[in-house]
Structure formats: C-alpha cells, structure tokens
MARFITOR-748671 format. One line per 10 residues: number of its first residue (from 0); their letters; for each residue x, z, y of N, C-alpha, C. Coordinates in pm, whole numbers, plus 50000, padded with zeros to 5 digits. Atoms other than C-alpha are relative to their C-alpha. Layout:
BEGIN
NUM> a> X Z Y X Z Y X Z Y  ...
This chain:
BEGIN
0> anieslkitg> 50078 49999 49844 50006 50003 50028 50086 49991 50108  49909 50003 49871 50293 50051 50236 50098 49876 49995  49920 50121 49989 50440 49703 50180 49996 49917 50125  50015 50076 49864 50525 49546 50500 50037 49828 49981  49962 50133 50034 50695 49219 50341 49984 49958 49848  50032 50055 50150 50599 49023 50042 50025 49843 49983  49983 50116 50073 50715 48716 49857 49937 49980 49867  50092 50028 50137 50496 48571 49569 50010 49883 49946  50004 50109 50052 50555 48298 49346 49909 49992 49887  50070 50008 50142 50347 48156 49051 49850 49960 50047
10> vlndvdflfi> 50140 50020 49982 49981 48181 49078 49911 50107 50061  50094 49923 49955 49714 48355 49280 49874 49991 50007  50147 50025 50021 49352 48383 49209 49911 50075 50115  50067 49932 49899 49071 48510 49438 50016 50146 50014  49986 49842 50031 49093 48858 49310 50126 50056 50092  49872 49962 49957 49461 48862 49416 50014 50007 50145  50013 49997 49867 49390 48758 49773 49922 50106 50064  50070 49891 49939 49117 49025 49807 50075 50113 50001  49927 49895 49983 49366 49263 49707 50081 50022 50115  49906 49979 49881 49607 49174 49964 49933 50016 50125
20> yrmmpnlknl> 50113 49984 49889 49318 49166 50208 49990 50144 50020  50096 49857 49984 49168 49513 50131 50143 50115 49987  49930 49902 50051 49460 49701 49958 50137 50016 50077  49862 50000 49938 49780 49633 50168 49977 49985 50159  50024 49988 49853 49703 49729 50508 50114 49976 50103  49899 50019 49936 50048 49733 50620 50095 49874 50002  49912 50123 50019 50166 49395 50491 49980 49916 50125  49979 50073 49911 50281 49209 50795 50059 49840 49992  49940 50107 50036 50495 48919 50644 49959 49954 49854  50039 50048 50119 50375 48714 50374 50034 49851 49969
30> diaevnital> 49952 50146 50014 50555 48420 50217 49925 49963 49853  50058 50037 50103 50337 48223 49955 50041 49852 49994  49966 50133 49989 50527 47906 49989 49999 49938 49846  49994 50024 50156 50598 47907 49593 49888 50016 49923  50133 49976 50070 50242 47975 49500 49911 49879 49972  50075 50122 50039 50078 47699 49299 49872 49983 50011  50166 50027 49971 49742 47613 49464 49992 49904 50107  50021 50132 49923 49606 47308 49649 49897 50088 50125  50107 49941 49888 49328 47528 49849 49990 50162 49973  50014 49848 49987 49308 47902 49948 49854 50038 49980
40> ptqafcestn> 50156 49950 50041 48993 48098 49842 49925 49994 50137  50049 50004 49863 48738 48075 50119 50002 50107 50087  49955 49908 49884 48805 48234 50431 50075 50125 49952  49931 49899 50061 49058 48425 50259 50080 50091 50112  49932 49908 49892 49226 48544 50588 49879 50020 50102  50092 49991 49909 48916 48552 50787 49969 50140 50071  49999 49856 49921 48924 48848 51043 50079 50092 49927  49903 49910 50064 49225 48996 50842 50055 50079 50127  49958 49921 49909 49378 49270 51033 50167 50035 49951  49860 49974 50016 49722 49288 50852 50110 49879 50019
50> veelilpntl> 49895 50088 50011 49914 48969 50780 50022 49913 50152  49946 50052 49899 50105 48846 51098 50076 49874 49997  49901 50126 50032 50373 48611 50963 49974 49935 49863  50026 50042 50134 50268 48382 50698 50054 49844 49986  49945 50116 50052 50438 48089 50506 49904 49954 49908  50114 50071 50108 50156 47869 50321 50065 49949 49879  49947 50058 50144 50197 47729 49972 50046 49866 50029  49964 50146 49984 50388 47397 49960 49901 49909 49932  50084 50109 50076 50129 47247 49725 49863 50006 50072  50117 49995 49962 49850 47336 49957 49943 49862 50092
60> itigekmfyr> 50057 50130 49938 49646 47033 50079 49895 50024 50123  50080 49982 49927 49354 47193 50261 49997 50139 50073  50021 49860 49963 49342 47477 50514 49813 50017 50050  50146 50014 50006 48952 47553 50482 49932 50062 50132  50088 49953 49895 48670 47632 50730 50015 50169 50018  50004 49877 49955 48728 47965 50912 50092 50086 49897  49897 49934 50089 49023 48045 50690 50076 50118 50070  49945 49900 49926 49191 48236 50962 49936 50056 50120  50093 49974 49877 48895 48290 51201 50022 50159 50038  49972 49870 49940 48982 48609 51438 50073 50073 49910
70> selksvvisa> 49894 49903 50070 49276 48723 51225 50093 50057 50074  49894 49951 49912 49565 48903 51352 50147 49920 49982  49909 50073 50025 49781 48635 51260 50096 49933 50140  49918 50038 49873 50103 48556 51506 50067 49864 49975  49908 50108 50019 50296 48285 51346 49969 49948 49842  50046 50067 50131 50203 48030 51038 50101 49861 50000  49928 50122 50033 50416 47768 50875 49923 49909 49911  50099 50086 50070 50211 47486 50745 50078 49892 49925  49921 50075 50094 50357 47285 50455 49962 49843 50009  49998 50126 49957 50416 46906 50473 49877 49946 49911
80> nvttieniaf> 50143 50062 50096 50115 46846 50186 49877 50016 50040  50130 49985 49936 49846 46973 50405 49948 49875 50075  50045 50148 49940 49641 46659 50495 49876 50060 50096  50137 49981 49927 49334 46846 50658 50005 50177 50060  50023 49873 49935 49293 47162 50895 49842 49989 50046  50155 50010 49995 48896 47217 50871 49943 50065 50133  50069 49943 49890 48662 47323 51138 50030 50172 50018  49985 49845 49970 48729 47664 51303 50100 50046 49904  49891 49943 50098 49038 47732 51086 50061 50113 50061  49918 49901 49913 49215 47934 51348 49935 50043 50136
90> wdcsklttvt> 50068 49948 49864 48939 48002 51597 50037 50139 50036  49998 49876 49936 49000 48296 51831 50124 50086 49908  49872 49964 50052 49350 48366 51652 50084 50054 50151  49972 49963 49871 49422 48565 51988 50137 50028 50010  49853 49968 50006 49784 48665 51896 50063 49916 49951  49929 50123 50053 49886 48321 51731 50082 49952 50119  49890 50056 49890 50214 48225 51920 50063 49875 49952  49896 50093 50048 50366 47981 51688 49937 49934 49882  50047 50089 50119 50238 47693 51451 50105 49913 49994  49919 50091 50043 50482 47516 51272 49968 49895 49873
100> fekgsqlkti> 50041 50098 50126 50443 47194 51074 50122 49989 49956  49873 50035 50077 50713 47123 50802 50025 49860 50015  49973 50139 49992 50905 46801 50841 49943 49929 49894  50043 50099 50081 50740 46511 50695 49856 50026 49973  50126 49945 50012 50398 46651 50737 49890 49892 49981  50092 50110 50038 50103 46433 50594 49863 50052 50054  50130 49948 49963 49825 46616 50812 49952 49872 50064  50092 50119 49935 49550 46342 50914 49923 50074 50086  50101 49966 49918 49297 46565 51073 49997 50155 50046  50003 49850 49925 49279 46882 51319 49867 50003 50003
110> ghnayyects> 50141 49989 50002 48906 46966 51275 49950 50059 50126  50086 49945 49880 48645 47086 51531 50044 50148 50031  49987 49851 49969 48729 47413 51698 50126 50075 49916  49886 49958 50104 49045 47457 51468 50085 50099 50057  49915 49915 49925 49249 47623 51753 49940 50053 50100  50084 49960 49876 48970 47722 51998 50041 50148 50028  49985 49867 49954 49056 48013 52210 50125 50090 49919  49864 49927 50031 49412 48071 52068 50082 50024 50124  49968 49968 49870 49495 48225 52383 50152 50062 50028  49860 49979 50007 49871 48321 52303 50087 49884 49965
120> ltsieipasv> 49942 50121 50025 49962 47969 52189 50065 49955 50108  49934 50065 49880 50226 47828 52406 50032 49868 49973  49979 50137 50031 50327 47513 52257 49964 49926 49862  50040 50055 50134 50256 47276 51967 50047 49851 49994  49983 50161 50029 50383 46959 51830 49929 49952 49890  50094 50054 50091 50140 46752 51648 50087 49872 49921  49948 50101 50104 50270 46569 51345 49962 49846 50024  50026 50143 49988 50309 46176 51357 49864 49965 49890  50130 50039 50049 50036 46154 51073 49881 50027 50036  50143 49960 49993 49758 46297 51248 49927 49899 50083
130> etigntafsd> 50100 50108 49937 49465 46049 51331 49906 50041 50094  50104 49935 49921 49217 46279 51488 50017 50132 50036  50016 49870 49937 49212 46575 51714 49862 49994 50035  50164 49994 49994 48839 46703 51670 49969 50067 50139  50078 49944 49866 48615 46834 51927 50030 50150 50020  49968 49877 49967 48736 47139 52122 50102 50077 49908  49924 49949 50087 49010 47167 51885 50136 50098 50055  49916 49896 49935 49266 47344 52138 49928 50051 50141  50080 49962 49883 48967 47422 52396 50058 50136 50024  49986 49837 49944 49053 47745 52606 50118 50058 49923
140> csslatvtfe> 49878 49949 50042 49412 47783 52479 50063 50013 50124  49981 50001 49855 49489 47915 52807 50153 50038 50024  49849 50014 50009 49883 47962 52730 50054 49890 49968  49934 50114 50074 49922 47642 52594 50058 49915 50110  49912 50076 49922 50198 47494 52824 50057 49841 49979  49918 50122 50043 50339 47217 52609 49943 49948 49885  50049 50068 50125 50185 46962 52368 50060 49896 49999  49916 50119 50018 50399 46719 52229 49968 49928 49867  50013 50078 50102 50349 46437 51979 50112 49944 49924  49906 50071 50072 50579 46351 51710 50016 49845 50012
150> kgsrlktign> 49954 50176 49998 50767 45992 51744 49921 49946 49886  50057 50114 50102 50564 45717 51553 49862 50072 49991  50154 49926 50023 50218 45915 51594 49897 49901 49966  50099 50082 50027 49923 45747 51461 49868 50057 50033  50118 49936 49946 49666 45953 51653 49900 49873 50036  50111 50079 49964 49361 45748 51727 49889 50033 50116  50096 49937 49911 49114 45990 51894 50036 50155 50046  50025 49875 49928 49153 46290 52121 49872 50023 50024  50171 49956 49988 48777 46450 52079 49950 50066 50114  50078 49928 49878 48545 46593 52320 50049 50151 50008
160> nayyrctslt> 49959 49851 49984 48676 46915 52471 50143 50058 49933  49888 49959 50110 48999 46898 52263 50084 50073 50082  49907 49925 49920 49214 47029 52557 49917 50062 50109  50088 49938 49911 48936 47179 52759 50039 50120 50075  49959 49850 49932 49053 47446 53003 50110 50059 49950  49860 49941 50045 49393 47461 52886 50089 50002 50126  49968 49975 49829 49495 47598 53229 50162 50001 50015  49828 49974 49995 49888 47639 53151 50057 49845 49983  49955 50122 50018 49909 47272 53056 50052 49932 50118  49922 50051 49888 50156 47101 53306 49995 49845 49990
170> sieipasvet> 49969 50121 50015 50219 46776 53161 49948 49935 49859  50039 50038 50142 50119 46538 52852 50024 49846 50012  49966 50155 50037 50235 46179 52718 49897 49968 49881  50109 50053 50098 49931 46026 52531 50072 49894 49913  49933 50072 50068 50080 45851 52231 49925 49847 49986  50059 50150 49975 50044 45447 52224 49878 49968 49889  50135 50032 50099 49813 45472 51913 49867 50044 50035  50119 49955 49956 49541 45650 52098 49921 49896 50046  50100 50090 49942 49238 45446 52147 49898 50049 50094  50108 49918 49924 48982 45704 52273 50025 50112 50057
180> iekkafmhcs> 49977 49872 49937 49010 45985 52518 49841 50047 50004  50150 49967 49970 48665 46155 52468 49975 50082 50112  50063 49907 49879 48437 46359 52722 50064 50126 49975  49941 49871 50020 48609 46650 52837 50108 50029 49946  49857 49948 50071 48924 46621 52666 50091 50073 50066  49924 49893 49925 49136 46771 52946 49935 50042 50144  50086 49949 49869 48855 46863 53186 50046 50145 50023  49956 49884 49968 48962 47177 53375 50116 50046 49981  49868 49953 50024 49312 47166 53305 50053 50003 50122  50001 49986 49871 49379 47292 53636 50153 49990 50033
190> slatvtfekg> 49861 50027 49961 49772 47284 53626 50048 49861 49953  49959 50123 50023 49791 46934 53496 50046 49904 50082  49953 50069 49899 50011 46765 53708 50046 49846 49973  49942 50108 50053 50165 46467 53507 49926 49960 49856  50061 50082 50134 49957 46215 53265 50074 49875 49976  49953 50120 50026 50145 45954 53112 49988 49939 49837  50044 50063 50137 50087 45688 52833 50142 49923 49965  49878 50073 50058 50353 45579 52598 49984 49846 49993  49984 50164 50020 50468 45221 52610 49943 49933 49899  50104 50062 50091 50219 44984 52447 49899 50059 49959
200> sqlktiagds> 50095 49939 50009 49945 45198 52474 49876 49892 49957  50147 50067 50048 49604 45082 52282 49890 50057 50056  50122 49914 49952 49380 45310 52487 49872 49891 50042  50142 50090 49943 49026 45143 52528 49935 50088 50087  50117 49899 49914 48823 45438 52666 50044 50127 50064  50015 49892 49959 48860 45701 52892 49859 50061 50047  50141 49955 49996 48541 45862 52845 49943 50096 50123  50089 49914 49928 48277 46045 53050 49855 49985 50007  50145 49977 50008 47924 46151 53113 49974 50089 50112  50046 49895 49906 47722 46370 53338 50070 50144 49981
210> ydgafsdcss> 49925 49902 49985 47950 46659 53405 50098 50005 49880  49917 50000 50110 48172 46537 53126 50099 49936 50002  49900 50111 49984 48475 46351 53246 50118 50055 49933  49882 49974 50066 48787 46308 53051 50110 50086 50042  49907 49940 49917 49017 46429 53318 49947 50090 50141  50056 49929 49870 48750 46595 53567 50060 50119 50025  49974 49840 49961 48857 46895 53755 50159 50015 49977  49850 49987 50024 49244 46812 53682 50047 50006 50157  49985 50002 49858 49308 46952 54037 50151 50002 50046  49861 50002 49965 49692 46943 54023 50047 49858 49971
220> ltsieipasv> 49953 50120 50020 49708 46567 53906 50016 49925 50128  49968 50078 49845 49877 46366 54189 49993 49855 49972  49991 50145 49995 49906 46020 54042 49978 49956 49847  50017 50050 50149 49804 45809 53723 50010 49860 50015  50004 50146 50010 49875 45472 53598 49923 49959 49870  50087 50020 50113 49599 45335 53361 50071 49880 49952  49933 50121 50081 49724 45123 53071 49925 49885 50005  50076 50155 49980 49624 44763 53076 49904 49994 49890  50101 50011 50094 49446 44816 52741 49866 50053 50013  50114 49919 49941 49179 45030 52911 49903 49910 50018
230> etigkeafkr> 50132 50056 49977 48833 44874 52915 49898 50050 50082  50122 49933 49934 48595 45137 53025 50073 50141 50065  49974 49874 49956 48672 45430 53259 49852 50065 50032  50163 49939 50006 48331 45641 53209 50002 50076 50121  50040 49912 49878 48141 45849 53454 50087 50124 49984  49911 49885 49991 48324 46149 53602 50140 49998 49928  49873 50014 50069 48632 46039 53434 50112 50092 50072  49892 49930 49903 48853 46179 53716 49936 50069 50113  50075 49928 49894 48611 46359 53926 50028 50140 50038  49947 49895 49944 48713 46616 54157 50145 50016 49966
240> csslatvtfe> 49853 49980 50013 49081 46541 54095 50063 50016 50133  49989 50008 49870 49151 46654 54426 50125 49986 50070  49865 50055 49938 49504 46604 54463 50071 49855 49941  49972 50156 50059 49493 46239 54295 50009 49922 50127  49973 50069 49900 49661 46047 54557 50015 49850 49990  49944 50141 50020 49781 45726 54389 49931 49954 49840  50069 50056 50131 49576 45531 54102 50039 49863 49992  49943 50133 49995 49752 45228 53981 49952 49954 49834  50033 50061 50137 49671 44998 53685 50129 49913 49947  49895 50076 50071 49930 44858 53459 49973 49843 49999
250> kgsqlktigg> 50022 50137 49974 49978 44477 53499 49938 49941 49866  50057 50053 50120 49756 44270 53270 49889 50085 49980  50111 49943 50031 49474 44515 53282 49867 49940 49957  50102 50043 50061 49183 44471 53072 49859 50068 50044  50105 49924 49947 48936 44693 53273 49902 49938 50026  50127 50082 49968 48580 44582 53276 49892 50105 50094  50083 49940 49927 48389 44875 53427 50061 50134 50037  49950 49851 49942 48461 45173 53646 49855 50080 50019  50127 49916 50060 48167 45429 53542 49959 50067 50154  50061 49914 49913 47934 45615 53760 49836 49997 49984
260> gysssshfgt> 50162 49984 49991 47559 45712 53819 49955 50137 50078  50058 49888 49928 47336 45971 53948 49864 50042 49940  50137 49940 50038 47039 46190 53890 49946 50087 50096  50083 49914 49905 46747 46359 54113 49889 50048 49925  50126 49953 50059 46488 46596 54069 49957 50102 50128  50064 49911 49908 46244 46806 54275 49961 50132 49937  50047 49897 50080 46192 47040 54005 50074 50137 50072  49953 49864 49959 46247 47402 54148 50069 49965 50147  49940 50029 49865 46337 47242 54499 50067 49886 49979  49905 50152 49992 46572 46961 54601 50107 50021 49915
270> ysdyygafsd> 49859 50005 50084 46832 46871 54361 50053 49869 49991  49934 50166 50036 47083 46563 54306 50130 50014 49939  49857 50017 50041 47389 46485 54141 50060 49862 49969  49913 50159 49998 47650 46194 54099 50101 50002 49895  49929 49981 50121 47863 46131 53821 50112 49864 50032  49907 50091 49979 48130 45883 53976 50139 50016 49918  49890 49980 50041 48443 45804 53799 50122 50075 50059  49933 49941 49904 48656 45897 54082 49954 50064 50123  50057 49910 49889 48410 46088 54290 50067 50122 50035  49929 49886 49956 48553 46357 54516 50154 50001 49972
280> ctaltsieip> 49852 50012 50010 48899 46246 54478 50049 49991 50131  49994 49998 49841 48967 46356 54832 50142 49965 50038  49866 50036 49960 49336 46262 54834 50036 49856 49987  49952 50137 50038 49312 45908 54733 49969 49921 50113  50005 50054 49845 49381 45692 55050 49997 49831 49990  50016 50135 50039 49382 45333 54868 49995 49964 49867  50009 50057 50132 49309 45145 54570 49981 49861 49987  50020 50109 50031 49362 44823 54433 49924 49961 49851  50075 50021 50108 49080 44703 54181 50051 49866 49910  49936 50128 50094 49216 44507 53878 49913 49851 50003
290> asvetieata> 50077 50135 50017 49104 44135 53840 49884 49976 49896  50105 50008 50119 48915 44198 53503 49878 50074 50025  50129 49930 49985 48674 44443 53650 49895 49939 50046  50126 50094 49955 48321 44319 53654 49896 50089 50076  50122 49933 49944 48110 44615 53758 50058 50142 50039  49969 49874 49954 48181 44917 53987 49881 50090 49996  50145 49928 50004 47889 45155 53907 49981 50083 50134  50032 49923 49900 47700 45370 54151 50078 50139 50023  49928 49911 49945 47882 45653 54326 50157 50031 49931  49858 50011 50064 48223 45555 54157 50110 50061 50070
300> fkrcsklttv> 49891 49946 49908 48428 45648 54479 49918 50092 50096  50071 49895 49892 48159 45880 54642 50083 50122 50042  49927 49907 49948 48318 46128 54862 50127 50018 49981  49860 50006 49967 48651 46012 54859 50056 49988 50135  49997 49985 49848 48691 46140 55217 50129 49934 50055  49898 50070 49916 49028 45982 55295 50034 49856 49946  49984 50131 50061 48998 45648 55101 49974 49902 50142  50000 50097 49861 49086 45384 55394 50000 49884 49939  49992 50121 50007 49144 45067 55222 49966 49971 49838  50025 50032 50144 48987 44912 54901 50036 49832 49993
310> tfekgsqlkt> 49944 50134 50025 49150 44583 54770 49958 49949 49859  50028 50056 50126 49068 44345 54460 50100 49913 49977  49898 50098 50051 49348 44161 54257 49976 49867 50015  50026 50178 50015 49387 43781 54261 49936 49987 49870  50055 50039 50099 49154 43639 54042 49881 50081 49930  50117 49890 50049 48886 43913 54054 49890 49947 49906  50155 50048 50083 48570 43875 53794 49900 50093 50046  50108 49898 49986 48392 44134 53999 49848 49927 50025  50131 50074 49977 48007 44053 53972 49913 50139 50054  50118 49870 49948 47821 44412 54060 50095 50100 50073
320> igggfdtnvg> 49959 49851 49941 47902 44696 54311 49869 50061 49985  50109 49917 50021 47653 44969 54220 49972 50099 50123  50056 49888 49894 47438 45200 54429 49853 50038 49968  50128 49948 49990 47104 45347 54488 49974 50105 50086  50034 49877 49891 46924 45608 54686 49874 50069 49941  50120 49944 50043 46644 45850 54612 49942 50087 50123  50073 49906 49910 46403 46024 54861 49933 50112 49943  50074 49893 50084 46311 46385 54760 49989 50110 50106  50003 49884 49915 46165 46646 54951 50008 49974 50143  49956 50060 49865 46195 46429 55283 50139 49972 50021
330> yryiygafse> 49864 50009 49964 46553 46410 55221 50047 49878 49916  49941 50137 50075 46757 46072 55131 50138 50053 49958  49838 49971 50048 47044 46113 54886 50028 49855 49962  49937 50116 49989 47271 45843 54881 50097 49974 49877  49940 50012 50121 47426 45696 54559 50095 49877 49972  49938 50128 50010 47626 45380 54679 50142 50039 49931  49861 49984 50034 47982 45313 54509 50090 50035 50089  49915 49978 49894 48143 45329 54834 49934 50064 50105  50069 49938 49892 47890 45509 55047 50053 50125 50049  49972 49889 49939 47943 45770 55305 50152 50044 49989
340> lknlmtvdms> 49869 50002 50011 48308 45714 55315 50048 50004 50139  49972 49998 49837 48424 45826 55675 50101 49943 50042  49878 50079 49941 48752 45682 55690 50015 49871 49922  50004 50149 50047 48701 45356 55481 50006 49889 50121  49984 50091 49881 48816 45093 55737 50012 49864 49957  49975 50148 50043 48903 44771 55510 49966 49991 49834  50042 50025 50141 48747 44637 55213 50045 49822 49971  49942 50131 49999 48951 44311 55110 49946 49936 49858  50065 50068 50141 48727 44119 54831 50023 49860 50041  49980 50148 50013 48883 43774 54936 50047 49949 49873
350> actqveiiee> 49959 50068 50147 48996 43742 54580 49860 50005 49915  50141 49972 50069 48610 43799 54463 49946 49873 50030  50072 50152 49959 48457 43437 54428 49873 50014 49906  50076 49983 50091 48205 43566 54161 49890 50110 50011  50099 49886 49970 47997 43849 54320 49862 49974 49992  50144 50035 50013 47636 43857 54238 49894 50106 50072  50110 49912 49925 47469 44157 54382 50084 50138 50043  49911 49883 49955 47599 44455 54593 49867 50100 50018  50147 49915 50017 47317 44740 54517 49992 50113 50114  50092 49907 49896 47102 44983 54726 50127 50105 50049
360> cafyndpelr> 49917 49897 49932 47339 45172 54981 50158 49994 49951  49862 50027 50056 47675 45048 54814 50091 50046 50108  49903 49944 49893 47865 45086 55153 49935 50051 50095  50085 49940 49904 47594 45292 55346 50075 50102 50074  49967 49896 49918 47696 45495 55614 50167 50034 50002  49836 50007 49973 48098 45399 55636 50007 49971 50140  49989 50025 49862 48136 45436 56018 50123 49956 50051  49872 50059 49958 48482 45325 56023 50017 49834 49953  49960 50144 50061 48442 44994 55815 49989 49888 50088  49973 50097 49919 48557 44730 56037 50026 49858 49965
370> lfkvstktpp> 49969 50138 50040 48668 44443 55825 49976 50002 49836  50052 50007 50161 48501 44325 55492 50048 49850 49984  49954 50161 50010 48642 43990 55350 49924 49980 49841  50022 50046 50111 48486 43820 55060 49989 49838 49976  49987 50145 50027 48518 43471 54893 49886 49944 49932  50130 50062 50088 48178 43425 54698 49930 49912 50117  50072 50085 49905 48035 43114 54860 49856 50005 50018  50118 49955 50001 47681 43192 54781 49987 50143 50015  50032 49895 49981 47585 43501 54949 49956 50111 49908  50065 49926 50087 47565 43785 54707 49868 50068 50048
380> tcennafvgi> 50126 49912 49956 47208 43962 54688 50057 50143 50055  49987 49890 49919 47228 44265 54914 49878 50080 49973  50133 49909 50011 46964 44545 54825 49999 50090 50114  50039 49934 49875 46829 44801 55075 50124 50087 50023  49894 49894 49934 47083 44980 55311 50155 49944 49957  49872 50017 50053 47376 44808 55142 50121 50021 50111  49873 49960 49882 47601 44815 55477 49915 50061 50125  50025 49917 49894 47368 45031 55702 50082 50094 50061  49915 49901 49965 47557 45261 55926 50158 49975 49994  49877 50059 49996 47882 45066 55910 50038 49987 50162
390> npysvlkvps> 49952 50028 49839 48120 45025 56260 49902 49907 50064  50090 50118 49919 47907 44832 56521 50076 49901 50011  49917 50117 49963 48210 44622 56580 50048 49927 49871  49943 50024 50119 48265 44532 56216 50001 49851 49985  49978 50152 50013 48388 44177 56133 49985 49986 49825  50000 50050 50118 48283 43987 55793 50054 49871 50006  49927 50100 50031 48515 43729 55666 49923 49919 49890  50064 50071 50097 48350 43465 55452 50055 49854 49961  49936 50141 49998 48454 43143 55274 49969 49887 50109  50012 50132 49877 48500 42832 55528 49882 49937 49968
400> gcanaykaat> 50128 50060 50018 48170 42698 55600 49882 50073 49939  50115 49916 50052 47946 42968 55473 49984 50092 50076  50049 49867 49902 47904 43187 55782 49850 49986 50029  50142 50019 49977 47575 43043 55857 49896 50054 49875  50079 49953 50115 47442 43116 55510 50020 50160 49977  49959 49859 49997 47590 43474 55533 49900 50082 50108  50088 49955 49911 47397 43518 55863 49871 49994 49982  50144 50038 50055 47080 43396 55708 49960 50092 49907  50040 49916 50106 47086 43630 55419 49988 50133 50016  50015 49875 49988 46941 43938 55380 50102 50110 49979
410> gwknfasitg> 49896 49885 50024 47143 44260 55415 50159 49999 50063  49887 50033 49948 47443 44094 55577 49995 50019 50158  50012 50004 49841 47330 44120 55952 50043 50136 50050  49928 49878 49925 47480 44478 55999 50150 49971 50047  49877 50028 49960 47806 44302 56062 49983 49928 50141  50022 50066 49858 47865 44209 56429 50063 49871 50005  49950 50132 50016 48044 43925 56350 50042 49928 49870  49962 50064 50128 48075 43673 56054 50038 49860 50024  49934 50088 49959 48324 43428 56066 50089 49946 49847  49938 50038 50117 48532 43207 55809 50137 50060 49969
420> lde> 49888 49929 50060 48801 43352 55615 50157 49922 50086  49867 50088 49921 49052 43066 55793 49982 50009 50147  50000 49982 49858 48953 43159 56140 50060 50112 50052
C-alpha cells in the first residue's frame, strides 16, 4: 500500500487495475510499457487520485473514452502503436503538464474534448501521423503556449473549438496538409500574434458562422497571409481581430467568397447582429481583394473604422457586393459589406469588369468616400441606399463612353461627378 513507484511486465486484467486504483493510494510512478495489452479497461484511471507519472504499454492501440478523466496525472508517455485517443480521454486533467508521443507514433485521431481544460499543459508536439484533431480537443488549455506539428504532418482537419480560448498560445504554423480550419478553432486565443501556413498549403476553408469564427477575437493577431488554396473565408472568421493591420493573399489565390451576414429581431426589444469575416478589424487600413473573389457578403468589413482604401486585383471576377438593412422599432440597422466606414476614401474597382449587383446599403454612410472606380460597362444593379451618405464631392470613374449610362441608372446618382476612367 506504501509503494510509490512500480514497473509491471506481462499481463494485467481488470481486477489488477482495480487493485492499483483502490489499494495503492501512494503509487505515483507507474511504468506498464511492457504489459501486453491493446486496450486498457474501461475508464481505468478515470478520476484516479494516485498515479501522476505514467508510461503506457508499448502494445496499446487505443486510449479509451474518459480513460483519464479528471485524474491527478501529471505526465504521460504514449507509445508509438496508439492510433486513437478517444473522446474526453484526458478531459480536465488539471495537473497534466507533459504529454510525450514516442518516436514513430501511428496516432491518427485525437478525439473530441480529448485534452479539454488541461490547464497546466504548456506545450505539445502533434505526431505527423495525426489526420484529425477533434472538436474542443485542446479547448481552454489556458497554459498551452506552444503547439508544434511534426515534420511531414498528415493533418487534414482542425476541428470546431480545437484550440478555443488557449489564451497563452502566441504563435502557430498550420501544416501544409490541413484542408479545413473549423469554426471557433482558435477563437479567443487572445495572445496569438502570429499565424503562418507551411509552404504548399492545401487549406480550402477558414470556417465561420454566427458567433463562431475560426480566428475571431484573436486580439493580438497583427497580420496574416491567406494561402492561395483557400476558397472560402467564412462568417466572422477574423471578426474583432482588433490588431489585425495587414491582410494579404498569396499569389494565385483561389478565394471565391469573403463571408458575412446579419440577423435582427424585436424580441424583447431592439436587437441586431452581424457576422462579417473581417468586421470590427479596427486596425485594418487597406486591403487588396484577390482576382478570384466572386462574392463579398453583407457586413464583411463592417466597422473597420480605419479602412481607407479597397482595391481589386487585376483580372477580378467579382460579381456581387453584399448588403442589407432592417428597420426595427423605428431604428434602421445597416448591413452593407463596406457600410458606415468613416475613413474609407478610395474604392478602386477598375479591375472589375463583371460586377452584377451592389446590394442594399453596400457603401451606405461612408462620408469620406471620394473616389470610386469601376470597369463594368453595363451599370451593375444598385439596390436601396447602396451609396447614400457618401462624400458630397465624390467622383465615379467608369469605362469610356459609359458615363451617360451610369448617370441614368438607379443608385449611381449619389456621385457628384461621373466621368470616364480615361478622363
């Protein structure tokens, strides 16, 4: 009963584990590397109060659900043969500081909530073999300062909330193999200053939804380069990244959509909200939209209060600039993609030849908007209030010979002067 360290070889059954759990209260160090077993008994160390240092069996394949849930474990060595860490395996192991994966690890899956609220964990290296990091896997690991991925990573998905509120995380490099960063994956990582993507990135989606942006509320993030492979930046993906001053896109960008949206309700009084991908990025001063972008959705850049210049890359495929508005309890809520930007002065769409529609309030109440260039010969449809409230001396530049068509078209009359791009 007074044993503090123990090394076991051979075979252990369920009764043996129960004995270790119940009858050896002083056991702190347990080495079962040479125990011949592929799976531990169900929840073998769940809420255990003794073992702190553990070396798992070399033959182990699966670490089961709730295996170490709320245990006193401080250090664990996971053998190379383990392929799966199941859901909630180490949830709330508040004293766990060290997780070591043996060289040559075959781990494929880190399950949902696997290390949720492991508040003492300071660093982790994810084996190259891992393909999926599940939802909330490392969420609320408040001391987790360093996350690295072994060279040659095969990781495909970083799940919902995977690193949510990891407030000590300062930087991360996303492996080239990652195709999807799910909603809230790095949300509220308030110390995250640097996000880089390994060369050759295959990333397709930076996800987001209402209140659920992949990187929203990363208030220390100062700049980011979006990989060329990315096709979708979802709603709220970078919302409230209040230090984000520079957003660039890797050459050859395949980006199609910059997400956004809004909702409103009079339930229990006046209420509205908006879900722009870059909304409330209050340090952003300029942006160049890649040629591949076809749609900029409503509220995408709402409340980017320092944004002065928006330009579009040569060869732009842009078709839609989103927007909308809602009148609720006598108050009008504005949801334009670029609405209510008090410092926006120049929008250069001279590369945009295919614009079809500028939706409601898209550039509403941009009082400094003085120069707007567009190269679409047939005036795009302008919905209600698209340009209401722009600078009274604003100039619109359009394709040569098309000025009269723009003057006659609904929605473009808010410009004081409409002339040809070559004039």
